[in-house]
Structure formats: C-alpha cells, structure tokens
KOLVEXRO-185879 format. One record per atom (N, C-alpha, C, O): residue in one letter; atom name; x, y, z. Coordinates in steps of 0.2 Angstrom, whole numbers, plus 5000, padded with zeros to 4 digits. Each point is the difference from the previous one (the first is absolute). Last residue first. Layout:
% KOLVEXRO-185879
  rest  atom  east  north    up
     A    CA     X      Y     Z
...
***
This chain:
% KOLVEXRO-185879
  rest  atom  east  north    up
     X     N  3926   4780  5056
     X    CA  4997   4998  4990
     X     C  4999   4992  5004
     X     O  4997   4996  4996
     X     N  5011   5022  5019
     X    CA  4994   5000  4998
     X     C  4996   4998  4995
     X     O  4995   5002  4997
     X     N  5028   4998  5017
     X    CA  4995   4994  5001
     X     C  4994   5001  4998
     X     O  4995   4997  5003
     X     N  5026   5016  4995
     X    CA  4994   5001  5006
     X     C  4996   4996  5000
     X     O  4996   5000  5005
     X     N  5020   4998  4977
     X    CA  5004   5000  5007
     X     C  4994   5002  5005
     X     O  5001   4998  5006
     X     N  4989   5001  4972
     X    CA  5002   4993  5002
     X     C  5005   5000  5007
     X     O  5001   4996  5004
     X     N  4990   5024  4987
     X    CA  4995   4997  5004
     X     C  5002   4993  5001
     X     O  4998   4997  5005
     X     N  5016   5017  4984
     X    CA  5000   5002  5005
     X     C  4994   4997  5003
     X     O  5000   4999  5006
     X     N  5006   4995  4974
     X    CA  5005   4997  5003
     X     C  4998   5002  5009
     X     O  5000   4996  5004
     X     N  4986   5013  4980
     X    CA  4998   4992  4999
     X     C  5005   4998  5005
     X     O  4997   4996  5003
     X     N  5006   5026  4989
     X    CA  4994   4999  5007
     X     C  4999   4993  5001
     X     O  4999   4998  5005
     X     N  5016   5008  4978
     X    CA  5003   5000  5007
     X     C  4994   5001  5007
     X     O  5001   5000  5006
     X     N  4993   4995  4971
     X    CA  5005   4995  5000
     X     C  5002   5001  5008
     X     O  4999   4996  5005
     X     N  4988   5021  4984
     X    CA  4997   4996  5003
     X     C  5004   4994  5003
     X     O  4998   4997  5006
     X     N  5013   5021  4985
     X    CA  4995   5001  5006
     X     C  4998   4994  5003
     X     O  5001   4998  5006
     X     N  5018   4995  4977
     X    CA  4994   5006  5001
     X     C  4998   5001  5006
     X     O  5003   4996  5004
     X     N  5022   5000  4998
     X    CA  4996   4995  4996
     X     C  4991   5005  4997
     X     O  5000   5006  5002
     X     N  5023   4997  5012
     X    CA  5001   5001  4994
     X     C  4995   4994  4994
     X     O  5001   4997  4995
     X     N  5003   5004  5031
     X    CA  4996   5006  4997
     X     C  5001   5002  4994
     X     O  4998   5006  4999
     X     N  5004   4974  5019
     X    CA  5002   5001  4992
     X     C  4995   5007  5000
     X     O  4994   4999  5001
     X     N  5011   4994  5025
     X    CA  4997   4999  4993
     X     C  5003   5003  4994
     X     O  5003   5005  5000
     X     N  5002   4988  5027
     X    CA  5003   5003  4995
     X     C  4994   4998  4994
     X     O  4999   4995  4998
     X     N  5000   5009  5029
     X    CA  4998   4994  4997
     X     C  5002   5003  4992
     X     O  4996   5004  4999
     X     N  5009   5001  5030
     X    CA  5002   5002  4992
     X     C  4997   4993  4994
     X     O  5002   4994  5000
     X     N  5000   5006  5025
     X    CA  4994   5003  4998
     X     C  5001   5002  4993
     X     O  4995   5000  4997
     X     N  5022   4992  5019
     X    CA  4999   4995  4998
     X     C  4990   5001  4998
     X     O  4996   4995  5001
     X     N  5025   5019  5008
     X    CA  4994   4998  5003
     X     C  4996   4994  4999
     X     O  4998   4997  5004
     X     N  5019   5011  4982
     X    CA  5003   4998  5007
     X     C  4995   4998  5004
     X     O  5000   4994  5003
     X     N  4994   5017  4978
     X    CA  5002   4993  4997
     X     C  5003   4996  5007
     X     O  4999   4994  5002
     X     N  4994   5029  5001
     X    CA  4995   4996  5000
     X     C  5002   4994  4997
     X     O  4998   4995  5003
     X     N  5019   5019  4997
     X    CA  4997   4998  5006
     X     C  4994   4997  5000
     X     O  4999   4995  5004
     X     N  5010   5012  4977
     X    CA  5005   4994  5002
     X     C  4997   5000  5008
     X     O  5001   4995  5003
     X     N  4988   5020  4984
     X    CA  4999   4995  4997
     X     C  5003   4994  5005
     X     O  4997   4996  5002
     X     N  5009   5025  5003
     X    CA  4993   4999  5002
     X     C  4998   4993  4999
     X     O  4997   4996  5004
     X     N  5021   5014  4984
     X    CA  5001   4998  5007
     X     C  4996   4998  5003
     X     O  5002   4996  5004
     X     N  4996   5012  4976
     X    CA  5003   4993  4999
     X     C  5000   4998  5007
     X     O  4999   4994  5002
     X     N  4993   5028  4995
     X    CA  4995   4994  5001
     X     C  5004   4992  4999
     X     O  4998   4995  5002
     X     N  5016   5028  4997
     X    CA  4995   4998  5006
     X     C  4996   4996  4999
     X     O  4999   4997  5006
     X     N  5018   5006  4978
     X    CA  5003   5004  5006
     X     C  4995   4998  5007
     X     O  5002   4997  5005
     X     N  4991   4998  4972
     X    CA  5006   4996  5002
     X     C  5003   5002  5007
     X     O  5002   4996  5004
     X     N  4979   5016  4987
     X    CA  4999   4992  5002
     X     C  5006   4997  5002
     X     O  5000   4997  5006
     X     N  5002   5025  4987
     X    CA  4997   4999  5008
     X     C  4998   4993  5000
     X     O  5000   4997  5005
     X     N  5009   5007  4974
     X    CA  5005   5002  5005
     X     C  4997   5000  5006
     X     O  5003   4997  5005
     X     N  4981   5001  4977
     X    CA  5004   4994  5002
     X     C  5006   5001  5005
     X     O  5000   4995  5004
     X     N  4988   5023  4992
     X    CA  4995   4995  5004
     X     C  5005   4994  4998
     X     O  5001   4996  5004
     X     N  5010   5021  4984
     X    CA  4999   5002  5007
     X     C  4996   4995  5006
     X     O  5002   4999  5006
     X     N  4998   5000  4971
     X    CA  5005   4997  5003
     X     C  5001   5001  5005
     X     O  5002   4996  5004
     X     N  4978   5011  4984
     X    CA  5002   4992  5001
     X     C  5005   5001  5005
     X     O  4999   4998  5006
     X     N  4987   5020  4989
     X    CA  5005   5000  5006
     X     C  5003   4992  5000
     X     O  5001   4997  5005
     X     N  4978   5011  4984
     X    CA  5005   5004  4998
     X     C  5006   5000  5003
     X     O  5004   5005  4999
     X     N  4976   4987  5010
     X    CA  5002   4997  4995
     X     C  5006   5002  4995
     X     O  5004   4996  4997
     X     N  4984   5015  5021
     X    CA  5006   4995  5003
     X     C  5002   4996  4995
     X     O  5006   4998  5000
     X     N  4976   5017  4997
     X    CA  5006   5002  5000
     X     C  5006   4996  5001
     X     O  5005   5001  4998
     X     N  4973   4992  4989
     X    CA  5001   4999  5008
     X     C  5009   5004  4999
     X     O  5005   4999  4996
     X     N  4977   4994  4985
     X    CA  5004   5007  5000
     X     C  5001   5000  5007
     X     O  4996   5005  5003
     X     N  4992   4977  4985
     X    CA  4997   5004  5007
     X     C  5004   5006  5002
     X     O  4999   5004  5004
     X     N  5003   4983  4975
     X    CA  4994   4998  5002
     X     C  4998   5005  5006
     X     O  4994   5002  5001
     X     N  5029   4999  4988
     X    CA  4994   5001  4994
     X     C  4994   4999  5003
     X     O  4996   5003  4997
     X     N  5021   4990  5017
     X    CA  4999   5007  5001
     X     C  4996   5004  4995
     X     O  4997   5005  5002
     X     N  5004   4971  5001
     X    CA  4997   5004  5005
     X     C  5000   5007  4999
     X     O  4995   5003  5001
     X     N  5019   4983  4984
     X    CA  4994   5000  4999
     X     C  4996   5003  5006
     X     O  4997   5005  4997
     X     N  5025   4995  5009
     X    CA  4999   5005  4993
     X     C  4992   4999  4997
     X     O  4997   5005  5000
     X     N  5010   4983  5019
     X    CA  5000   5006  5000
     X     C  4999   5004  4996
     X     O  4997   5006  5000
     X     N  5007   4971  4996
     X    CA  4994   5001  5003
     X     C  4997   5006  5002
     X     O  4993   5001  4999
     X     N  5030   4994  4993
     X    CA  4994   4998  4992
     X     C  4994   5002  5005
     X     O  4996   5004  4997
     X     N  5022   4997  5018
     X    CA  4999   5005  4996
     X     C  4995   5001  4995
     X     O  4998   5005  4998
     X     N  5005   4976  5015
     X    CA  4998   5005  5004
     X     C  4999   5008  4995
     X     O  4996   5004  5000
     X     N  5012   4977  4993
     X    CA  4994   4998  5000
     X     C  4997   5006  5003
     X     O  4994   5003  4999
     X     N  5030   4996  5000
     X    CA  4997   4998  4996
     X     C  4993   5002  4998
     X     O  4998   5003  4995
     X     N  5012   4989  5025
     X    CA  4999   5010  4998
     X     C  5000   5002  4995
     X     O  5000   5006  5000
     X     N  4989   4970  5009
     X    CA  5006   5003  4999
     X     C  5002   5009  5000
     X     O  4996   5004  5002
     X     N  4986   4979  5015
     X    CA  5001   5002  4991
     X     C  5008   5004  5000
     X     O  5003   5003  5004
     X     N  4978   4983  5016
     X    CA  5007   5002  4996
     X     C  4999   5002  4993
     X     O  4997   4997  4996
     X     N  4989   5002  5029
     X    CA  4998   5002  4992
     X     C  5007   5000  4996
     X     O  5002   5006  4999
     X     N  4990   4985  5027
     X    CA  5006   5005  4995
     X     C  4998   4999  4993
     X     O  5001   4994  4998
     X     N  4986   5005  5027
     X    CA  4998   4997  4993
     X     C  5007   5004  4996
     X     O  5000   5006  4999
     X     N  4994   4989  5029
     X    CA  5003   5005  4995
     X     C  5001   4995  4993
     X     O  5004   4995  4999
     X     N  4982   4997  5025
     X    CA  5002   5000  4994
     X     C  5003   5006  4996
     X     O  4995   5004  4999
     X     N  4993   4988  5027
     X    CA  5001   5006  4995
     X     C  5004   4996  4994
     X     O  5001   4995  5002
     X     N  4984   5003  5024
     X    CA  5005   4997  4995
     X     C  5000   5004  4996
     X     O  4996   5005  5001
     X     N  4999   5003  5023
     X    CA  4999   5000  4993
     X     C  5004   4998  4995
     X     O  5004   5004  4998
     X     N  4998   5000  5026
     X    CA  4999   4993  4999
     X     C  4995   5000  4994
     X     O  4996   4996  4999
     X     N  5013   5025  5012
     X    CA  4994   4998  4999
     X     C  4998   4994  4999
     X     O  4994   4999  5001
     X     N  5028   5005  4999
     X    CA  4998   5005  5007
     X     C  4992   4997  5000
     X     O  4997   4997  5005
     X     N  5014   4999  4975
     X    CA  5002   4994  5005
     X     C  4997   5004  5008
     X     O  4997   4996  5005
     X     N  5001   5019  4978
     X    CA  4996   4995  4996
     X     C  5001   4993  5006
     X     O  4995   4997  5002
     X     N  5020   5025  5000
     X    CA  4991   4999  5004
     X     C  4995   4994  4998
     X     O  4995   4999  5003
     X     N  5028   4999  4990
     X    CA  5001   5002  5007
     X     C  4992   5001  5003
     X     O  4997   4997  5004
     X     N  5009   4999  4972
     X    CA  5002   4997  5003
     X     C  4999   4998  5008
     X     O  4998   4995  5002
     X     N  5001   5028  4987
     X    CA  4994   4995  4996
     X     C  5002   4993  5004
     X     O  4995   5000  5004
     X     N  5021   5016  5000
     X    CA  4993   5000  5003
     X     C  4996   4997  4997
     X     O  4996   4998  5004
     X     N  5024   4998  4985
     X    CA  5002   4998  5008
     X     C  4992   5003  5003
     X     O  4997   4995  5003
     X     N  5005   5010  4975
     X    CA  5000   4993  4999
     X     C  5000   4999  5008
     X     O  4995   4997  5002
     X     N  5008   5025  4994
     X    CA  4995   4998  5000
     X     C  4996   4993  5002
     X     O  4995   4999  5003
     X     N  5028   5010  4997
     X    CA  4995   5000  5004
     X     C  4994   5000  5001
     X     O  4998   4998  5005
     X     N  5014   4997  4974
     X    CA  5000   4996  5005
     X     C  5000   5000  5009
     X     O  5000   4996  5003
     X     N  4987   5014  4974
     X    CA  5006   5003  5002
     X     C  5001   4992  5005
     X     O  4995   4997  5002
     X     N  4986   5003  4985
     X    CA  5003   5002  4996
     X     C  5010   5001  5003
     X     O  5005   4999  4996
     X     N  4968   4997  5009
     X    CA  5006   4994  5002
     X     C  5007   5002  4996
     X     O  5004   4995  4998
     X     N  4971   5012  4999
     X    CA  5003   5002  5007
     X     C  5006   4998  5001
     X     O  5002   5001  5006
     X     N  4982   4995  4974
     X    CA  5008   5005  4999
     X     C  5001   5003  5007
     X     O  5002   5005  5000
     X     N  4976   4981  4998
     X    CA  5005   5001  4994
     X     C  5003   5008  5002
     X     O  4999   5006  5001
     X     N  4985   4975  5012
     X    CA  5002   5004  5001
     X     C  5007   5001  4994
     X     O  5005   4996  5000
     X     N  4971   4991  5007
     X    CA  5005   4999  4995
     X     C  5002   5006  5002
     X     O  4996   5004  5002
     X     N  4988   4982  5014
     X    CA  5002   5005  4997
     X     C  5006   5000  4996
     X     O  5005   4996  5002
     X     N  4973   4991  5015
     X    CA  5006   4998  4995
     X     C  5002   5006  4996
     X     O  4995   5003  4998
     X     N  4990   4993  5028
     X    CA  5002   5005  4992
     X     C  5004   4995  4996
     X     O  5004   4996  5004
     X     N  4991   5000  5020
     X    CA  4998   4996  4995
     X     C  5001   5003  4994
     X     O  5001   4996  4995
     X     N  5001   5017  5024
     X    CA  5006   4994  5000
     X     C  4999   4997  4996
     X     O  5005   4997  4999
     X     N  4989   5027  4995
     X    CA  4998   4995  5004
     X     C  5004   4994  4999
     X     O  5003   4997  4995
     X     N  5008   5028  5001
     X    CA  4997   4995  4997
     X     C  4996   4996  5005
     X     O  5001   5001  5006
     X     N  5011   5020  4995
     X    CA  4994   4998  5002
     X     C  4997   4997  4995
     X     O  4995   5001  4997
     X     N  5028   4999  5006
     X    CA  4998   5001  5008
     X     C  4991   4999  4998
     X     O  4997   4997  5003
     X     N  5016   5004  4978
     X    CA  5001   4993  5004
     X     C  4996   5002  5006
     X     O  4996   4996  5001
     X     N  5008   5022  4987
     X    CA  4995   4996  4996
     X     C  4999   4994  5003
     X     O  4995   4998  5000
     X     N  5020   5019  5009
     X    CA  4995   5002  5000
     X     C  4994   4995  4996
     X     O  4994   5001  5002
     X     N  5030   4993  4997
     X    CA  4995   4999  5008
     X     C  4995   5002  4999
     X     O  4996   4996  5001
     X     N  5012   5010  4981
     X    CA  5001   4992  4999
     X     C  4997   4999  5007
     X     O  4994   4997  5000
     X     N  5013   5026  4995
     X    CA  4993   4998  4997
     X     C  4999   4993  5001
     X     O  4994   4999  5001
     X     N  5025   5008  5009
     X    CA  4994   5003  5002
     X     C  4994   4999  4998
     X     O  4995   4999  5003
     X     N  5024   4994  4985
     X    CA  4999   4995  5007
     X     C  4993   5003  5004
     X     O  4995   4996  5001
     X     N  5016   5015  4981
     X    CA  4997   4995  4997
     X     C  4997   4995  5007
     X     O  4995   4997  4999
     X     N  5019   5023  5007
     X    CA  4994   5002  4997
     X     C  4995   4994  4996
     X     O  4994   5001  5001
     X     N  5027   4994  5008
     X    CA  4996   5002  5005
     X     C  4994   5002  4997
     X     O  4994   4998  5002
     X     N  5023   4998  4984
     X    CA  4997   4995  5002
     X     C  4994   5001  5006
     X     O  4996   4996  5000
     X     N  5010   5020  4980
     X    CA  5004   4997  5006
     X     C  4994   4995  5003
     X     O  4994   5000  4999
     X     N  5005   5002  4975
     X    CA  4998   5004  5004
     X     C  5005   4998  5008
     X     O  5002   4994  5001
     X     N  5006   5004  4974
     X    CA  4997   4995  5003
     X     C  4997   5006  5008
     X     O  5003   5004  5001
     X     N  5003   5005  4972
     X    CA  5003   4998  5008
     X     C  4996   4996  5002
     X     O  4995   5000  4997
     X     N  5003   5013  4980
     X    CA  5001   4992  5000
     X     C  5002   4996  5007
     X     O  5001   4994  5001
     X     N  4990   5029  4994
     X    CA  5010   5000  4998
     X     C  5000   4992  4999
     X     O  5005   4997  4997
     X     N  4974   5011  5009
     X    CA  5003   5002  4993
     X     C  5006   4999  4996
     X     O  5003   5000  4995
     X     N  4989   4995  5028
     X    CA  4997   4996  4996
     X     C  5002   5001  4993
     X     O  5001   4996  4996
     X     N  5004   5020  5020
     X    CA  5005   4995  5002
     X     C  4998   4993  4994
     X     O  5004   4997  4997
     X     N  4984   5024  5005
     X    CA  5006   5001  4997
     X     C  5005   4993  5000
     X     O  5004   4999  4996
     X     N  4975   5001  5014
     X    CA  5000   5000  4993
     X     C  5006   5002  4998
     X     O  5002   4998  4994
     X     N  4997   5002  5030
     X    CA  4998   4996  4996
     X     C  5000   4997  4993
     X     O  5002   4995  4998
     X     N  5002   5026  5012
     X    CA  5006   4996  5001
     X     C  4999   4993  4998
     X     O  5004   4998  4996
     X     N  4976   5016  5003
     X    CA  5005   5005  4996
     X     C  5007   4995  5001
     X     O  5003   4999  4994
     X     N  4980   4996  5020
     X    CA  4998   4999  4995
     X     C  5005   5000  4995
     X     O  5001   4995  4996
     X     N  5002   5013  5026
     X    CA  5001   4991  5000
     X     C  4999   4998  4991
     X     O  5003   4996  4997
     X     N  4994   5027  5009
     X    CA  5006   4998  5002
     X     C  5002   4994  4997
     X     O  5004   4998  4995
     X     N  4973   5008  4996
     X    CA  5003   5001  5006
     X     C  5007   4998  4999
     X     O  5001   4997  4995
     X     N  4978   5002  4991
     X    CA  5004   5006  4998
     X     C  5003   5002  5008
     X     O  4999   5005  5003
     X     N  4994   4969  4986
     X    CA  4997   5007  5003
     X     C  5006   5005  5001
     X     O  5006   4999  4998
     X     N  4995   4981  4989
     X    CA  4996   5005  4996
     X     C  4998   5004  5006
     X     O  4998   5006  4998
     X     N  5016   4976  5008
     X    CA  5004   5005  4994
     X     C  4995   5003  4998
     X     O  5001   5003  4994
     X     N  4988   4980  5020
     X    CA  5007   5007  5005
     X     C  5002   5004  4994
     X     O  4999   5006  5001
     X     N  4992   4977  4990
     X    CA  4992   5003  5003
     X     C  5005   5005  5002
     X     O  5000   5006  4998
     X     N  5015   4979  4995
     X    CA  4997   5006  4993
     X     C  4994   5002  5002
     X     O  4997   5004  4996
     X     N  5012   4980  5020
     X    CA  5006   5006  4999
     X     C  4997   5004  4994
     X     O  5002   5006  5000
     X     N  4983   4976  5005
     X    CA  5000   5004  5005
     X     C  5005   5006  5000
     X     O  4999   5005  5002
     X     N  5001   4980  4982
     X    CA  4995   5002  4999
     X     C  4999   5007  5006
     X     O  5000   5006  4999
     X     N  5018   4978  5001
     X    CA  5000   5004  4994
     X     C  4995   5005  4999
     X     O  5002   5005  4999
     X     N  4997   4977  5018
     X    CA  5005   5005  5002
     X     C  4999   5005  4994
     X     O  4999   5006  5001
     X     N  4981   4977  5005
     X    CA  5007   5000  4995
     X     C  5003   5007  5002
     X     O  4997   5005  5000
     X     N  4984   4975  5008
     X    CA  5003   5007  5003
     X     C  5006   5001  4995
     X     O  5005   4996  5000
     X     N  4973   4989  4998
     X    CA  5007   5000  4997
     X     C  5000   5007  5004
     X     O  4996   5005  4999
     X     N  4987   4973  5005
     X    CA  5001   5006  5001
     X     C  5008   5003  4997
     X     O  5005   4996  5002
     X     N  4978   4981  4991
     X    CA  5005   5003  5006
     X     C  5000   5005  4998
     X     O  4998   5001  4994
     X     N  4989   4985  4993
     X    CA  4997   5003  5004
     X     C  5007   5005  5005
     X     O  4999   5005  5003
     X     N  5006   4975  4980
     X    CA  5000   5000  5007
     X     C  4995   5005  5004
     X     O  4999   4998  5006
     X     N  5008   5005  4970
     X    CA  4998   4992  5000
     X     C  4997   4998  5007
     X     O  4995   4996  5000
     X     N  5011   5027  4995
     X    CA  4995   4998  4995
     X     C  4998   4992  5001
     X     O  4994   4998  5000
     X     N  5027   5009  5010
     X    CA  4993   5005  5004
     X     C  4993   4998  4998
     X     O  4996   5000  5004
     X     N  5023   4992  4985
     X    CA  5001   4996  5005
     X     C  4993   5004  5003
     X     O  4994   4997  5000
     X     N  5014   5016  4981
     X    CA  4995   4993  4999
     X     C  5000   4995  5005
     X     O  4997   4995  4997
     X     N  5013   5026  5009
     X    CA  4994   5003  4997
     X     C  4997   4991  4998
     X     O  4995   4998  5003
     X     N  5028   5002  5001
     X    CA  4996   5001  5009
     X     C  4991   5001  4997
     X     O  4996   4996  5002
     X     N  5021   5003  4981
     X    CA  4999   4993  5003
     X     C  4995   5000  5006
     X     O  4995   4996  5002
     X     N  5012   5023  4988
     X    CA  4994   4997  4994
     X     C  5000   4993  5002
     X     O  4996   4997  4998
     X     N  5021   5018  5013
     X    CA  4991   5002  5002
     X     C  4996   4996  4995
     X     O  4994   4999  5002
     X     N  5028   4995  4997
     X    CA  4997   4999  5006
     X     C  4994   5003  5002
     X     O  4996   4997  5004
     X     N  5020   5003  4974
     X    CA  4993   4995  5001
     X     C  4996   5000  5007
     X     O  4995   4996  5000
     X     N  5028   5012  4990
     X    CA  5000   4993  5002
     X     C  4992   4998  4999
     X     O  4998   4994  5000
     X     N  5012   5030  5002
     X    CA  4998   4998  4995
     X     C  4998   4992  4999
     X     O  4995   4998  4997
     X     N  5023   5008  5019
     X    CA  4995   5004  4998
     X     C  4998   4998  4994
     X     O  5003   4996  4997
     X     N  5006   4988  5019
     X    CA  5003   5005  4996
     X     C  4995   5003  4998
     X     O  4994   4997  5000
     X     N  4998   4988  5022
     X    CA  5004   4999  4991
     X     C  5004   5007  4998
     X     O  5000   5005  5004
     X     N  4980   4983  5015
     X    CA  5006   5004  4998
     X     C  5005   4999  4995
     X     O  5000   4995  4997
     X     N  4974   5000  5019
     X    CA  5004   5002  4994
     X     C  5006   5004  5000
     X     O  5001   5005  5003
     X     N  4982   4980  5018
     X    CA  5004   5007  4997
     X     C  5003   4997  4992
     X     O  5001   4994  4999
     X     N  4979   4998  5020
     X    CA  5003   4999  4995
     X     C  5003   5007  4999
     X     O  4998   5006  5000
     X     N  4990   4981  5019
     X    CA  5001   5005  4999
     X     C  5005   4998  4994
     X     O  5004   4994  5000
     X     N  4984   4990  5011
     X    CA  4994   5006  4999
     X     C  5003   5006  4998
     X     O  4996   5004  5000
     X     N  5013   4968  4997
     X    CA  5001   5008  5005
     X     C  4995   5004  4997
     X     O  4997   4998  4995
     X     N  4999   4976  5013
     X    CA  5005   5004  4995
     X     C  4999   5008  5000
     X     O  4997   5003  5004
     X     N  5006   4975  5013
     X    CA  4997   5005  4999
     X     C  5002   5003  4993
     X     O  5006   5000  4998
***
C-alpha cells in the first residue's frame, strides 16, 4: 500500500513549503502546514497570538504540544481514503514519536521526506527570501539552525530508525527536487 500521508522535514529554507505546494498541485492532495497555522495564530491579538508572534520573530520552534494539537486536529478530521501532505509538524522528537504512534494506531501508511541542504545553502536561500517575502523568522538564521540541530536532527534520527525517512537532495532546482519526490513516491 502506498503512503497516504506525506511529511516534509529539513533545515529552514530547504524548500519544504515549495515542495509541499508542488506535490499538492501535481496530486490534488491537501496540505496542512504548521508554519501557516502558527503565523495565522500570531496575527491574533490574544495572549497565545502575541507569544506565538514573539517566538516566531525570534526564530524559535513552537512547543511540541502546540504543534501536535494542530497536527492531531488536522489528522483526525481526514477521511480514511484522503491523502494529505503535512508540512512542519515533525520538528521535535516528541512530535516525531506522536506522529509514529498516531499513524500506526490509525494504520495509515506514511513517509517522511528529508530535503537535505547545507548550512551555507540555507543562509543563501534565506537571504534571497528575506528580500522577496520579508518573513521575520528569516532574520534569525543562526537561531533557526541551532534549533534544527538541537531538536529536528533527533526527530530525523527517530524517523530513520522507524524506516519511514527518505533523503532527497535539496541542493537542486525546485523542479528537479519535485521530480525526485515524485520518483520516490511512485508518481513518475
């Protein structure tokens, strides 16, 4: 059975959002994106909104329980036969564990696509994106890379141990990366 649930993981600026969008356009699958959900909450004038905005602006990852609340809310609303792309819900080890447990419990096949890029490429891409989109979190590159090494590298290790991680060379054109994603998912 082919996976109905796809996750993207990687360093900031590796192209997770771009690849999720390209895959959704190709397949018609729905995207549930953590970043977009957090930015929406950050725009609210509430205690949670202000705290979320502060942490995003500092380049910090959200607490795992917050990300998992949004993930489970999205997952549990899916019909059994729906395919979905999750973007950014797997950045800490407790999140990775809950993802594995919840999807195994639902007997829902999944894969985690790790878009690999160097720190130098991250810096180059975020500098370019800063000029185009001016996202506040792109001004905290060092903090975001530290957060990746501290938290996300452990989640990647857990997914690798579970046999659900697939590495993708992220230092190619977006089109070539999308082609590679299609091949590993059996879409080509």
